[in-house]
N, C-alpha and C positions, 0 to 999 in steps of 0.2 A: 500392517502397512497398507495405506490407502493409495490407489493409483490415481494420478492426476494426468489426464490426457492433454498433450501439448501439440500444437501444430504451428508451423512457420507461416507467417504472412507472406504474400507475394512481395518479392524484392528484398526480403530480410537478409541480413548478413548471417548466414548459418555458421560461419567460422567462430562466432562469439559463443556458441554453445547454449545449452539449455540452463535454466535456473539451477543453482547448486548450493548445497549446504557446505559452508566453508570449514566447519568442524563437526565432529561426531555428535556433539550435544546441542548443536544449533537448532533453534525453533523455527527460524526463518531462513529461506533460501534467497540468495541474492539475485536481483533482476538487473539486467544491463540495458543501457540506452542503445537502441538499434535504429539509427536514422536511415531513411531511404537513401538510395545511392546519390541522388542530387543534393542531399542535405547532410552528407557525412562529416561536414566540418563541425557539426554540433550546434549548440545554442549557448549564448551568454545571457545570464540573468542578472539584471541590475538589482540592487536592494529593493525589497518589497515586490519584485516582479515574479509572475508565475508563468509556467509553460506546461503544455501537455507533451510529455516525452514518450515516444513510441518504444516498445520493447521488441517489436518484430514477431510477437507471438499471439496466438489465440489459445484459450484453454477451455476444457470441459470439466467444470467442477462437479463432482458427484452429488446427486441429490442427498439432502440432509447435511451438506457442508457449505461453507463459504471460503473464499480466499480473502484474507485481509492484506492490504497493502500498508506497509509501515515504513517510517523513515529509517535510515541507517544512522546509528548513534554517532559514529565518527564524523560523518558529514554534518550532523546537527551541531556537535560540539565545536568542531574546528572552523566551520564555515557558515553556520546558521541555515543550512539547507534542510528543509523539512517538507512534509506533505500536509497541505492545509486541511485536508479532510480526513486526517489520520484517526483511526484506521479506516482506510477506504475499503469498501466491500465489493467483491465480485461475486454475484449471485450464481446459483447452480444452473439457471436457465439462460445466462448470457453467453453468446458465442462470437461476439465481435472482437475487434482488435484490442489487445491489452495495452493500455497506456497509463502513465503515471502523472498526476498533477504534482509538479515540483515547484516549491517556492523558496526564494532567497530571503530569509529573515535576517541575514547578516548585514554588515555595513560596507562590504566590498562586492564588486561584480564577481560572479562565479561562472566559470565555463563548464558546461557538460559536454564532454567529448563522446564521440561514437565509441561504444564499448565500455564506458564507465559504469560502475555499479551504482545505481541510483536509489534503490529501495529494496525492501525484503517482502517476500510473500510468506504468509503463514496460513496453512490449511486448518480450519477449525470447524467443529461440529455446530450445527444450528438446531435449536428447538423452537418451533413455532407455537405461539400461544393462542388460546381461544379467549377472546375478549368478552367479558360478562359484565353488564352494567348492574351496579348495586347502589342502594340508597345510602349505605354506610360501609366503612372499611373496618377490618379488625384493628384493634388497638395495639400499640407498642410502647415501650418505655420512652422512646424518642418522640413519638407522636408526630406533630407537624413541624418540628424544629428544622429549620432550613440551613443554609450555608453558614458554617461556623458554629452551629449549635452544639456540637459535641466537644468543644474546647479549642484551645489554641495549639497550633502546630500541626 
């Protein structure tokens, strides 16, 4: 088990608790909207609208890891609520406020209330590459075949 250090932002509602895995086999821990006291009414997103939703947290991702921000499948299916940059990455050297870009891809306005589960975080290992310039690349059976080149479906 890897430890992810978490800290409350000033003014965060600590009664909402820390991110949590809802089942024993869950890969992602749920993040909650944690609006500042003056904005606890939340935010309503019209169709195609985006908002930066605060979580009230700061995190310290261990070196060699990233935290991925991912949509919650139920919100996506039922309401069209997604994260437009999914998966979003929180790098190991970032220590600022953790917020989530949420988008309404649905057809009806959607209200995000204080305390709502808005996204999931997944801790994942990162491998950094060394980029080496070559005149040619090794060949493969697919070659330069692009989108749709491997068949239908």
